[in-house]
KOLVOMAR-173041 format. One record per residue (C-alpha): residue in three letters; x, y, z. Coordinates in steps of 0.2 Angstrom, whole numbers, plus 5000, padded with zeros to 4 digits. Layout:
ALAXYZ...
//
This chain:
MET497250165369GLU497750055352THR496350015342MET496349835336PRO495949815317ASP494449725312THR494649545308LYS494249535291HIS495249645287THR496649585297ILE496349405285GLN496549525272THR498049585276TYR499049435280LEU498549345263MET499149485253VAL500649505261ILE500849305258LEU500349335239LEU501549495238LEU503049415245THR502649245233MET502549335218ALA504049445220LEU505149315219LEU504649275201VAL504849465197ALA505849505182PRO506849635176ALA505949775169GLY505749765149ALA506349575149GLU505349455141LEU505249255142VAL506449175128GLN506548985127SER507948875122ASN507848685118GLY506148695131THR507348775143THR506348965148SER507649115155ILE507449295156GLY508049365139VAL507949545130ASP507349535111GLN508449555100THR507849655082GLN508349585066GLU508449675051LEU507149625035LYS507949535024ASP508249575006THR506749544994ALA506749334988ALA505449214985PHE505249064999SER506748924996ALA505548795003ASN503548775007LYS504048735024HIS505648725038VAL506148925036PHE506249055043PHE505349225039ASN505349405047VAL503749495051ALA503449655043ASN503149765061ASP504149895067ALA504249815084GLY504849625077VAL503949455084LYS502849465098TYR503549285104ASN505549265100TYR505649075103ASP505948995087GLY507549055084ALA508248975099LEU507348825097TYR507648785083SER509348855079GLY508948995066PRO508949185068SER508449295080ASN506749405080THR505749275067TYR504549155066TYR504748965061MET503548885046LYS503448695052PHE502148615047ASP502448455052GLY500548405055GLY499248535057GLY498548595041LEU497248685034ASN495448635044ALA495748715058LEU496048895054HIS494849005045ILE494549205039THR492849225040SER491649385036ASP490849355053PRO491549275071ALA489849205072SER490249095057PRO491749035061TYR492148895046GLY492549045035ASN492149085019VAL492849185002ILE492749355001ALA493149444986SER492949624989ASN493249774979ALA493449904994GLN495049974999SER494549965018GLY493549825027THR493649705038PHE493649525043PHE494149395057LEU495249255060SER494449115067ASP494948915073THR493748765073GLY495048645076GLY495048525090ARG496548595100GLY495448755100PHE496748925103ASP498248975094ASP499449095105ASP499649225088GLY498949255073ILE500049325057LEU499549395042MET500149375025ILE499849515013ALA500249454994VAL500249614982LYS500049564961GLY501249614951ASP502149784950VAL501649884969PRO501950074966ASN503150184977ASP501550264989PHE500750084992ARG500050095008VAL499049965019HIS498650015037ILE498149855049ARG497449875064ALA496949715075SER496049675091GLY496049515101TYR496549415117THR498349385123TRP498749265137THR500249185144PRO500949035131ALA501148865138THR503148815141SER503748745123GLY503848555123VAL502048535132TYR501148405120ASN499448435124PRO499348615132THR497848655143ILE496748805136PRO497148965144SER496049015157SER496849215160VAL496549305146THR496649485142TYR495549575128GLN496549695118PRO495549825109VAL497149875099SER498449755097LEU499149825083ASP498849995074GLU500250005061THR500650055043PHE501549975030THR502250025013ARG503049934997ASP504549935007ASP503849805018LEU503449665003ILE505249575008TYR504649385000GLY504349344981PRO503849344969GLN503349204968ASN501449114966TRP501349004980LYS501249014999PRO502048935013CYS501248775020SER501248585022VAL501048575004ALA502148604990ASN501448764976TYR499948774988PRO499048924980ILE498949104987TYR496849124983ASN495549024981GLY495249004961GLN497249054958ASP497748984939MET499448884947THR499848854929ASN500249044925THR501649044934GLN501949244928ASP500449284939THR501749334954TYR501549414971GLN502649484983MET502149465001MET502449525020PHE501849465035VAL501149565049ASP501249485067LEU499349535075LYS500149525092SER498549435099GLY497949255098ILE496549165093ILE495049075105GLY494148955095LYS492548865096ASN493148735104SER493948835118THR493048985129ALA494348995140GLY493449015155ALA492449145147PRO490449135146ALA490549255130LEU491949345121THR492149465110ASP492049435092ASN491949265098GLY493849245102ALA494249295085ILE495449405078ARG494649575072VAL495749625057ASP495349805050TYR496449845035SER496250025022PHE497550025008GLU497950164998ASN498850164980LEU498249964977ASN498349954958THR498149764957PHE497549634968ALA497849584985ALA497749424996PHE497349395014ASP498149235023ALA498049185039PHE499449095050ALA499449035067TRP500749005079CYS500748915096SER502348855108ALA501548705112SER500548585105ASN500548405096GLN501348465081GLY502748585091GLN503148745092GLY503048855079ILE501848875064THR500748745058TRP499048805051THR498448895039ASN496748935030GLU496148835017VAL496148874999ALA495748784981ALA496848824963ALA495848844950GLY494748694942SER494848624960SER493648634974SER493348634993GLY491948655001SER493248725014ALA493948855006ASN494249035016GLY495049195014TYR494849395008THR495449464991VAL495349644988THR495549714969GLY496249844970VAL495850034959PRO497150054943ARG497950204940ALA497350294923PRO498650274909VAL499550384901ALA499550374883ALA500850384873PHE501650314854THR503050324844ALA502950274825ASN504150184814THR504350314803VAL503550474799SER503850534783GLY503650444764PRO503050434748ALA501250364746PRO500650244749LEU501550244766SER501350104778ILE501750134798GLY501950024810PHE501150134826THR501850054844ASP500950084860GLN502050164873SER500750204888THR501150164904ASN499950104919THR499149964911PRO497950004897THR496749874893ALA495849944878TRP496550084863SER495750204852TRP496750254835ASN496350394826PHE497550434811GLY496850594804ASP496250524788GLY494650464793THR495050284800THR495350224816SER495850064823THR495649984843GLU497249874841GLN498549894853ASN500049914840PRO499049954823SER499749974806HIS499050104795THR499250134777TYR499250314770THR498650344752THR498450534750ASP499650664751GLY499650764766THR499950804784TYR498850694798SER499050724816VAL499050564826ALA498150534842LEU497850364857THR496650354869ALA497250234883SER496050174895ASN495850064910ALA494750024924GLY495450184931GLY495150294918SER495950364901ASN497150484893THR497350564876VAL499050594868THR498850684850ARG500450724841THR499950864830SER500550844810TYR501450694815ILE501450614798THR501950684780VAL501650584766ARG502250654746SER501650564731THR503450564723THR505250554728PRO506250684721THR507450634708THR508850784712GLY509050864725PRO510550914736THR511350754748THR511250804766VAL512650704777PRO512050714794THR513150804806THR513350654816GLY513750474810ASN515450424800THR515950434785THR516850324777VAL517650334757PRO518250174748THR520150154744THR519850154724VAL521450074716THR521850154700THR522450044683ILE523450144671PRO523750054658THR525350054646THR524250144630GLY522650234630THR521850334640THR521950354660THR520250314668VAL520150364689ALA518650294697THR517650434706PRO517450404725THR515750354730PRO515350424749THR514350284761ILE513450354775THR513650244791THR512250264805PRO512650254823PRO511550164832LEU510250234842ALA510650274862ALA509550364873ASN510150464888PHE509750634895THR510250714914ALA509350844923ASN510051004932VAL509250954949THR508550794955ALA508250844973GLY507151004982GLN505651044989SER503951064981PRO503551144968LEU505151094960ALA505551154943VAL506951044933GLN507551064917PHE507750904909THR509350894894ASP509250764881SER510950664877THR510550544866THR511850514852GLY511150424836ALA509950504822VAL508250564832GLN506750594824SER505450614837TYR505550634858PHE504150584870TRP504650604890GLN503750544906PHE504050624923GLY503250494935ASP501850604941GLY500850604928GLY501350724916ALA502150714899SER503150794885TYR503750804867ASP504950924868ARG506750894867ASN507150974881PRO505851014893VAL505351114908HIS504551014920THR503851054938TYR503350944953THR501950994964THR501750854975ALA502950754989GLY503750584982THR504950514972TYR504950524952THR505650384938VAL505850474923SER505950384907LEU506450464888ILE505850364871VAL506750414857SER506350344838GLY507350374823PRO507750264807THR508650134817GLY507350084827THR506850144847GLN507550174862VAL507150194880LYS508350254894THR507450254910ASN508050324927GLU507250234942GLN506850354957TYR507850494949ILE506650654957THR506550684975VAL505250814980THR505050864997ALA503350955005VAL503751135010VAL503851135028PRO502951285033THR503951415043MET502851425060THR502251615063THR502851685077VAL501651665094ALA500351805091PRO498651835093LEU497551815074THR497251995069ASN495451965063TYR493951885067HIS493751825049HIS494751805031ASN496251715039TYR497451595032LEU497551465046GLN499051345048VAL498851185057SER500251105066ASN500250925058THR501850905052GLU501250845035GLY500351035033ALA498651035026ARG497750905015PHE497151035005ASP498551145002LEU497551244988HIS498551404991ASN500251314992ASN500751415009GLY500051245023THR498451345027TYR496751345025TYR495651515021GLN494551555034LYS493151635026SER491551645037ASP490551745024GLY488951665028GLY488851485035GLY488951495053THR488651415070ASN487151285067ALA487751155055ILE489351105064TRP489251015080MET490250925094THR489550775103GLY489850655115THR489150505103PRO488550525086SER486850485089VAL486450665095PRO487050725078GLN486450925086GLY487750935097GLN487950915119THR489051035127ILE490250925136ASN491450995153THR492650845160THR494150815170ASN494550645161GLN496450695153SER496050575139GLY494350545128VAL493350545114PHE491950645106TYR491450665087LEU491350825075THR489450815066ASP488350915052THR486650945053GLY486551065040GLY485451075023ARG487151045012GLY487550895022PHE489550875021ASP491150945022ASP492550895014ASP493850915028GLY493850955048ILE494851055056LEU495051045077MET495451215087LEU496351165104ALA496351315116VAL497451305132ASN497251435145GLY498751515153THR500351475156ILE500851315146PRO502151205154ASP503651155142ASP503250935144PHE501450975138LYS500850885125VAL499150825117HIS498850655107ILE497650655094ARG496950495085ALA495450545071SER494550425061GLY493150455047TYR492750465028ALA493750545017TRP493350584997THR494050684982PRO492950844982ILE491750844970PRO491450984956ASN489651104958TYR489151064976LEU488850894973SER488850754986PRO489950624989THR489250444983ALA489550284992ASN490950244976ASP491750414981ILE492050395000THR493350305009TYR493250255028VAL494950285035ASP495450215052GLY496850335058SER496850485047ILE497750565059ASP498850515073GLU500050625080ILE500650715094PHE500750885097THR501750995111LYS501851175118ASP502851225101ASP501251195092PHE500351335099ILE500551475086TYR499051605090GLY498551685105PRO498551745117GLN496651795115ILE495051785121TRP493951745105LYS493951605093PRO493951655073ALA491851635067GLY490751745057GLN490751885069ALA491951975081ASN492351915100TYR491551745099PRO491851645114ILE492951505112TYR492051395126ASN490351395133GLY489851515147GLN491551615145ASN491651775152LEU492251885139SER492352035150ASP493851965159THR495051985146GLN496551915156ASN495851765153THR496651735137PHE497051565126ARG498351505115LEU497751405100MET498251275089PHE497351215074ILE497451055069ASP496950965052LEU495850795055ARG496150725036ALA494350685037GLY492750735029ILE490950735038LEU489450645031GLY488050725041LYS486350695043SER485750775026SER487150665019LYS487250495018ALA488150465002GLY486950334997ILE487350215012SER486250195025THR487150155038LEU489050225041GLN490350205052ASN489950335068ASN488450415058GLY489650475047ALA490350595059ILE492250615063LYS492850525078VAL494250625088GLU495250535102TYR496450635113SER497550615128PHE498350765137ASP499950755147HIS500150885159LEU498950995155ASN498951105170THR497551215167LEU495851225155ALA495951155138ALA494451185125PHE494151105109ASN493251185094ALA492651125077TYR492951195060ALA492151125042TRP493251165027CYS492251135008GLU493251164993ASN491651184984SER490051254991THR488851384986LEU489951504999GLY491451454991GLU493051374994GLY493651395011ILE493051365032SER491351465032TRP490851335048THR491051305067ASN490251265082GLY489251365092VAL489451435110ASN488951565121ALA489651685132ILE489051705148GLY487351755150GLN486851685132SER485651545130SER485751495112VAL485851305108ALA487651285109SER489051135109GLY490751105115TYR491951015124THR493251065139VAL494550975148SER494951055166GLY496750995170MET497650945184SER498451105193THR500251065198SER499851085217THR498650935217ALA499750815207PRO500550675215ILE502250685224THR503450555226ILE503150435238PRO504250385252SER505350255246ALA505250285227THR506250415218ARG505050495206PRO503350545205PRO501950425200THR501450445181ASP499750395173PRO500250265159ASN498750225152ARG498050415155ASP496550355161GLY496750475177LEU497350345189TYR499050325192GLU499450145192ASP501250185191LEU501750235208ASN503650215208GLY503750335195ASP504850205185GLY503450215169VAL502950055168ALA501449985180ASP502049815187PHE501849705205ASN503349825213ASP501949965211VAL500749855220VAL501849835236LEU502350025239PHE500450035237PHE500249905250ASN501549985263GLN501350165260MET499350165257ASP499050265275TRP500350395269ILE499750405251ALA497850445258VAL498450585270ASN499650665256GLU499250625239PRO497550675228VAL496050545231THR495650535216ALA497250485208PHE497350325219ASP495550295221PHE495350125209ASN493650075216LYS493050255218ASN492250255233GLY493050435238SER494450375248VAL496050275246ASP495950105255PHE496549915255ASP495149865240ASP496149995229VAL497749915232VAL496749735228LEU496049805213LEU497849875206PHE498349705209ASN496949625201MET497149735185LEU498949695183
//
């Protein structure tokens, strides 16, 4: 006897089938993107165009520009519509203007404010108060003043809402009613090479010569900026548009988190808004309002950051270094990194604070001269010993010295022999011609791994009295042919300054020396030989952040310290830790400190995986926390010393990164210490392989707040993980490294765990993998097994093509009964009611 389905279920099924068939007609090929040309919509694939060479904008509007994002623009529509290059946005600025788009420190204050900050990392928001009320995409302009160092970096992370833009040409498009919040719409680091526009002192706008930041002196044409544009990949929902939602994250604004490295001058952020359809047409028509110096605007808003200048490298020359008294000498400052103050000591009891002073020596003697150059980044002193020689008289006789270089010209003398009398022959007088000074040099090697010793050889022509070398890494020398050792990876510019009787010449070889980091040779997979006094190699591509031993390792000392200071917890508000056992293949935990010292210069994560690890194993680790330069004398860092780094590490590790093990214990202050809480140490066959990961951030514990009452995550290191193909058990453990402590340099702390049968206070984090025997198998009519694209434990990609889309909903609907019988229920139980049913199909459909 056949059982009839209930009426409600039948109606739902028919409605679903009709909806699926309708939607299926609209399915585009995978990877396709909506492209518009002259108002006509078609399906196309984005073509990425290379960034242009550095150049100033040719006009304030009606120009195309590239974004610095690796992936290019989010909406590749403008080039086709306005007959421009692909992968660009169009600065239209016909209408629109300055009164709708704002930069604000608080999304609850959408009209914006002017923020001038010294913080090298921070947060601001892009908001909209215009009558239209929304913008399809936000674009950030970053302008950096003056010379930008090679190691400049800026990390931008954005969050906001996305939706499908209206068709181009719609005069007054409706407010989007279906929006999706993207907690991370962009997470990318940009470099000096991304500053492809400029130098110039104005930003694109509907008004010509419009300032880049509020209060800018537009008459100072030497105050120029290089610029980049960053697509934030999300839109702005303004105060006049609720998008059908009663409450929006950040009131619908785009949140921007920034973090600078090696910003030495000044940076300004500006906002631009793009729309596919508006009263002003497709393109960019809005930017934030600012006012030039001497002007005023009650609506001005923007965000600037003052960088931290590098300390100068002091250097100087003199127009002469010897002569009779009184000897007047002109000194010339040659210091680098833009000093703002100078202090001279001429060695005879007199001083000067001028940049290029003149001084007269009145007494015989030999004098040493010192210059201290200073700026906000620090100071540096150079002393030239026995540099000036003063004598009272010039010798009246003595040998004539003819230099070995130069041309000696003997004039031709015509001798007249008179017809009577004595014949007189004129004696030729030599004339010395000193050749001009031309600085030059070579190096025996220009590339190699650190530490790289380079022999520089002077090849200057002309008479030289003094040499001064600048090696580009802060090092300098007065030797003629110095040897300099580079210890840090990077590209360095080298300069030689020579002085002589004919003046001073400088030879600079840009990006002359290239130093690469030593790639540590991975240790052959083997167990650790001791529970302490180990040099632990980290698996990070960059190696150890603090490589004090020049071997890519940290020293695990574990003499003292112990297991009662460092903890692992699921929430930083519980700093004394928790023992967490989960089956979630992705998640978050924190490293905290409750010790009396209260802080740790660096956190290191140990990952241990049980048994046989499959070849396609992967784990993605992302960490965020505070960083600082370790301080001598056991002193805690202060608020001025620390910088919050969102994404201090963001790296994927594989099976090959497990270089230690197999073994059943972790390094600690005692032998045979468990890897996870409740471990049976008598089971010697239950072994693990280990890797160590440098989180490249420190821990500020409850005993150290660095002078700040509120710290992000209470000063803990946040760790985000995501496993692929973890089939057994994984255990995370925490280690803390300090450069200066009462226990000495090294690792002396780890989280405490208990072996089975013990009951001390413990913390730790374990993840149970999905056995291959319970992993999803290929569904009928599909060609590959299902996958979990967002690693949340639910397999949205049922047909295994790598993308969760409408085709997966159709497959789920058609094979629902087969899946319920043959697949692991937890992988497809989207509503978590313990079974696979029609409600799961509907939920998957709604998720898309």
